TIMIDO-167192 format. One record per residue: residue number from 0; residue in three letters; x, y, z of N, C-alpha, C in turn. Coordinates in pm, 1 decimal, padded with zeros to 6 digits. Layout:
% residues N
+-----+-----+----------+----------+----------+----------+----------+----------+----------+----------+----------+
|   n | res |      nc1 |      nc2 |      nc3 |     cac1 |     cac2 |     cac3 |      cc1 |      cc2 |      cc3 |
+-----+-----+----------+----------+----------+----------+----------+----------+----------+----------+----------+
| NUM | Ala |        X |        Y |        Z |        X |        Y |        Z |        X |        Y |        Z |
...
+-----+-----+----------+----------+----------+----------+----------+----------+----------+----------+----------+
END
This chain:
% residues 76
+-----+-----+----------+----------+----------+----------+----------+----------+----------+----------+----------+
|   n | res |      nc1 |      nc2 |      nc3 |     cac1 |     cac2 |     cac3 |      cc1 |      cc2 |      cc3 |
+-----+-----+----------+----------+----------+----------+----------+----------+----------+----------+----------+
|   0 | Unk |  00082.6 | -00126.6 |  00017.0 |  00005.7 |  00000.4 |  00009.5 |  00110.7 |  00124.7 | -00013.9 |
|   1 | Unk |  00051.7 |  00228.9 | -00073.4 |  00153.4 |  00321.9 | -00117.6 |  00124.6 |  00425.8 |  00000.2 |
|   2 | Unk |  00205.4 |  00511.2 |  00035.5 |  00184.5 |  00589.8 |  00126.0 |  00091.0 |  00711.5 |  00151.0 |
|   3 | Unk |  00034.5 |  00724.6 |  00025.5 | -00065.1 |  00829.2 |  00008.9 | -00203.4 |  00767.1 |  00061.6 |
|   4 | Unk | -00205.5 |  00654.7 |  00073.1 | -00363.0 |  00576.1 |  00106.8 | -00350.2 |  00575.7 |  00260.9 |
|   5 | Unk | -00235.0 |  00591.4 |  00332.3 | -00265.3 |  00584.1 |  00476.5 | -00344.1 |  00697.3 |  00534.1 |
|   6 | Unk | -00306.2 |  00816.0 |  00485.7 | -00409.4 |  00924.8 |  00553.0 | -00557.1 |  00900.1 |  00533.7 |
|   7 | Unk | -00563.3 |  00846.0 |  00416.4 | -00705.0 |  00817.2 |  00378.0 | -00771.6 |  00724.6 |  00473.2 |
|   8 | Unk | -00691.2 |  00614.7 |  00473.9 | -00757.3 |  00505.6 |  00608.1 | -00782.9 |  00559.4 |  00691.4 |
|   9 | Unk | -00668.2 |  00638.3 |  00748.7 | -00683.1 |  00720.5 |  00876.9 | -00801.6 |  00792.8 |  00903.3 |
|  10 | Unk | -00847.8 |  00855.7 |  00802.1 | -00962.2 |  00975.9 |  00797.8 | -01099.9 |  00857.0 |  00769.4 |
|  11 | Unk | -01088.8 |  00754.1 |  00725.0 | -01192.2 |  00656.9 |  00718.2 | -01219.8 |  00618.6 |  00861.4 |
|  12 | Unk | -01133.8 |  00568.9 |  00933.7 | -01155.6 |  00517.1 |  01059.6 | -01195.3 |  00620.2 |  01153.0 |
|  13 | Unk | -01146.6 |  00725.7 |  01152.7 | -01190.3 |  00857.1 |  01215.5 | -01345.0 |  00864.2 |  01179.9 |
|  14 | Unk | -01400.8 |  00897.7 |  01054.5 | -01526.4 |  00903.3 |  01019.0 | -01627.3 |  00768.4 |  01065.3 |
|  15 | Unk | -01603.3 |  00653.8 |  01052.5 | -01637.4 |  00544.8 |  01082.6 | -01658.9 |  00532.8 |  01260.2 |
|  16 | Unk | -01573.1 |  00577.4 |  01323.6 | -01575.6 |  00588.9 |  01481.8 | -01664.7 |  00717.6 |  01533.2 |
|  17 | Unk | -01645.7 |  00824.5 |  01434.1 | -01755.7 |  00922.7 |  01485.5 | -01872.4 |  00896.9 |  01451.8 |
|  18 | Unk | -01911.1 |  00816.7 |  01326.2 | -02046.9 |  00767.3 |  01309.7 | -02088.1 |  00669.2 |  01396.5 |
|  19 | Unk | -02044.0 |  00576.3 |  01444.3 | -02031.3 |  00489.5 |  01556.2 | -02085.0 |  00569.9 |  01683.9 |
|  20 | Unk | -02012.9 |  00671.7 |  01729.7 | -02055.4 |  00743.7 |  01805.4 | -02192.9 |  00811.9 |  01826.9 |
|  21 | Unk | -02214.9 |  00852.7 |  01690.7 | -02357.0 |  00905.4 |  01668.7 | -02471.7 |  00804.9 |  01673.5 |
|  22 | Unk | -02423.7 |  00674.3 |  01618.9 | -02556.8 |  00573.8 |  01637.4 | -02561.5 |  00539.4 |  01804.3 |
|  23 | Unk | -02452.3 |  00549.6 |  01879.7 | -02470.5 |  00525.8 |  01999.0 | -02533.7 |  00611.4 |  02119.9 |
|  24 | Unk | -02527.8 |  00765.6 |  02049.4 | -02578.8 |  00855.8 |  02110.3 | -02734.0 |  00858.2 |  02042.9 |
|  25 | Unk | -02760.8 |  00824.6 |  01945.5 | -02899.6 |  00791.3 |  01897.2 | -02974.0 |  00713.4 |  01971.4 |
|  26 | Unk | -02887.0 |  00568.5 |  02013.0 | -02959.7 |  00456.5 |  02065.9 | -02979.1 |  00470.6 |  02207.3 |
|  27 | Unk | -02883.2 |  00553.4 |  02270.2 | -02904.2 |  00553.4 |  02406.5 | -02957.8 |  00684.7 |  02458.3 |
|  28 | Unk | -02890.0 |  00786.2 |  02416.4 | -02922.2 |  00909.9 |  02487.3 | -03054.5 |  00957.3 |  02401.6 |
|  29 | Unk | -03052.7 |  00966.2 |  02296.9 | -03155.2 |  00993.5 |  02203.7 | -03285.4 |  00932.1 |  02264.5 |
|  30 | Unk | -03302.8 |  00801.1 |  02270.7 | -03396.0 |  00730.6 |  02332.6 | -03473.6 |  00786.3 |  02436.7 |
|  31 | Unk | -03369.2 |  00822.2 |  02504.3 | -03400.3 |  00840.4 |  02658.1 | -03476.1 |  00975.8 |  02662.3 |
|  32 | Unk | -03418.3 |  01090.8 |  02603.8 | -03475.3 |  01202.5 |  02566.5 | -03610.1 |  01214.2 |  02488.3 |
|  33 | Unk | -03627.3 |  01113.3 |  02376.4 | -03765.1 |  01099.8 |  02349.1 | -03868.5 |  01045.0 |  02434.4 |
|  34 | Unk | -03841.9 |  00958.2 |  02529.2 | -03924.7 |  00917.9 |  02628.9 | -03966.1 |  01004.5 |  02720.6 |
|  35 | Unk | -03863.8 |  01102.3 |  02752.0 | -03886.2 |  01218.0 |  02866.5 | -03987.9 |  01331.8 |  02774.5 |
|  36 | Unk | -03965.9 |  01377.9 |  02677.9 | -04027.2 |  01459.3 |  02583.5 | -04116.3 |  01411.3 |  02460.5 |
|  37 | Unk | -04201.8 |  01316.0 |  02546.3 | -04293.5 |  01231.3 |  02433.1 | -04332.9 |  01338.4 |  02311.3 |
|  38 | Unk | -04418.7 |  01426.1 |  02345.6 | -04480.9 |  01508.9 |  02244.2 | -04408.7 |  01622.3 |  02154.2 |
|  39 | Unk | -04287.6 |  01645.3 |  02166.3 | -04223.6 |  01743.2 |  02133.3 | -04142.2 |  01694.0 |  01996.6 |
|  40 | Unk | -04200.3 |  01759.0 |  01883.8 | -04161.1 |  01729.4 |  01767.5 | -04038.8 |  01783.4 |  01711.0 |
|  41 | Unk | -03996.7 |  01889.2 |  01775.7 | -03867.9 |  01964.0 |  01765.0 | -03758.9 |  01852.5 |  01833.4 |
|  42 | Unk | -03771.1 |  01790.6 |  01953.3 | -03693.0 |  01708.9 |  02004.2 | -03684.7 |  01578.7 |  01931.7 |
|  43 | Unk | -03790.5 |  01547.9 |  01882.2 | -03790.7 |  01417.4 |  01768.1 | -03702.6 |  01448.6 |  01657.0 |
|  44 | Unk | -03730.6 |  01552.5 |  01579.1 | -03627.5 |  01611.6 |  01468.5 | -03471.6 |  01610.1 |  01508.6 |
|  45 | Unk | -03443.1 |  01649.9 |  01647.5 | -03318.0 |  01654.3 |  01661.4 | -03235.0 |  01524.2 |  01691.2 |
|  46 | Unk | -03310.2 |  01437.2 |  01741.6 | -03267.5 |  01293.2 |  01751.7 | -03246.8 |  01234.8 |  01659.9 |
|  47 | Unk | -03354.0 |  01248.8 |  01554.1 | -03347.8 |  01185.8 |  01406.3 | -03214.9 |  01230.6 |  01336.9 |
|  48 | Unk | -03191.9 |  01361.9 |  01372.0 | -03066.9 |  01434.7 |  01288.4 | -02957.0 |  01364.9 |  01328.5 |
|  49 | Unk | -02938.5 |  01330.2 |  01458.5 | -02818.2 |  01246.2 |  01525.0 | -02833.1 |  01111.8 |  01446.8 |
|  50 | Unk | -02918.5 |  01050.0 |  01422.9 | -02907.6 |  00919.5 |  01329.2 | -02879.3 |  00947.9 |  01200.0 |
|  51 | Unk | -02919.6 |  01060.3 |  01124.7 | -02883.4 |  01076.5 |  00991.8 | -02730.1 |  01136.6 |  00971.5 |
|  52 | Unk | -02694.4 |  01217.4 |  01098.9 | -02546.3 |  01238.0 |  01087.9 | -02450.0 |  01109.1 |  01084.6 |
|  53 | Unk | -02504.2 |  01017.6 |  01181.8 | -02425.5 |  00880.0 |  01188.3 | -02421.2 |  00805.1 |  01052.1 |
|  54 | Unk | -02530.0 |  00807.8 |  00975.8 | -02547.6 |  00741.7 |  00842.0 | -02463.5 |  00792.1 |  00771.3 |
|  55 | Unk | -02457.0 |  00937.5 |  00733.2 | -02353.9 |  01025.2 |  00627.0 | -02217.7 |  00968.0 |  00691.5 |
|  56 | Unk | -02188.6 |  00986.1 |  00804.3 | -02035.7 |  00979.1 |  00844.6 | -01990.8 |  00822.9 |  00801.5 |
|  57 | Unk | -02088.3 |  00736.2 |  00837.7 | -02048.2 |  00586.2 |  00809.1 | -02029.7 |  00598.3 |  00670.1 |
|  58 | Unk | -02097.7 |  00632.6 |  00569.9 | -02129.8 |  00625.9 |  00430.7 | -01993.2 |  00686.4 |  00369.5 |
|  59 | Unk | -01950.4 |  00803.0 |  00420.2 | -01838.0 |  00875.9 |  00378.9 | -01719.3 |  00790.7 |  00420.8 |
|  60 | Unk | -01706.2 |  00732.2 |  00520.2 | -01606.7 |  00655.6 |  00589.9 | -01565.5 |  00530.0 |  00482.5 |
|  61 | Unk | -01689.4 |  00445.3 |  00436.0 | -01675.7 |  00358.4 |  00349.9 | -01620.4 |  00388.6 |  00210.6 |
|  62 | Unk | -01675.5 |  00506.4 |  00182.9 | -01626.3 |  00546.5 |  00046.4 | -01467.4 |  00589.8 |  00013.3 |
|  63 | Unk | -01447.1 |  00661.0 |  00151.9 | -01300.7 |  00692.7 |  00172.9 | -01222.5 |  00563.9 |  00169.9 |
|  64 | Unk | -01263.3 |  00453.7 |  00218.0 | -01186.4 |  00334.1 |  00216.7 | -01156.0 |  00286.3 |  00077.0 |
|  65 | Unk | -01293.0 |  00284.8 | -00003.9 | -01293.7 |  00255.2 | -00149.4 | -01214.7 |  00325.4 | -00240.1 |
|  66 | Unk | -01199.3 |  00440.7 | -00196.7 | -01118.7 |  00541.1 | -00292.6 | -00971.4 |  00520.4 | -00235.9 |
|  67 | Unk | -00933.5 |  00487.6 | -00104.4 | -00799.8 |  00480.2 | -00077.3 | -00741.9 |  00337.3 | -00142.5 |
|  68 | Unk | -00844.4 |  00237.6 | -00154.5 | -00798.8 |  00122.2 | -00227.3 | -00753.3 |  00134.5 | -00372.9 |
|  69 | Unk | -00857.8 |  00228.2 | -00419.3 | -00829.6 |  00254.9 | -00564.6 | -00709.3 |  00328.6 | -00598.5 |
|  70 | Unk | -00681.5 |  00422.4 | -00525.6 | -00557.1 |  00534.0 | -00497.2 | -00438.2 |  00433.5 | -00480.4 |
|  71 | Unk | -00452.4 |  00331.8 | -00395.6 | -00315.8 |  00266.7 | -00361.2 | -00285.8 |  00184.0 | -00491.7 |
|  72 | Unk | -00397.4 |  00101.9 | -00550.9 | -00366.4 |  00042.2 | -00678.5 | -00319.1 |  00099.1 | -00792.8 |
|  73 | Unk | -00402.5 |  00228.8 | -00804.9 | -00361.9 |  00304.0 | -00935.7 | -00209.1 |  00352.0 | -00941.6 |
|  74 | Unk | -00137.8 |  00405.3 | -00806.0 | -00001.1 |  00437.3 | -00788.8 |  00096.4 |  00326.1 | -00802.3 |
|  75 | Unk |  00069.1 |  00210.1 | -00770.2 |  00154.7 |  00105.6 | -00772.1 |  00186.4 |  00050.8 | -00895.4 |
+-----+-----+----------+----------+----------+----------+----------+----------+----------+----------+----------+
END
């Protein structure tokens, strides 16, 4: 693997960990907040936004991994 792809893999790992953290916050903290504020639509939107952010970060992390694999093969 070329030296160029290591920063990309590091960025992918950071994005995947950050996305996993968002999923954790959605599953644990977000559900508790939703139970406490049952009727508040704004709170529901904020909690769902955390889920969407996690999904976007995980997808970006996976795309960066794919790009780093192709960049490493192209340079070789």
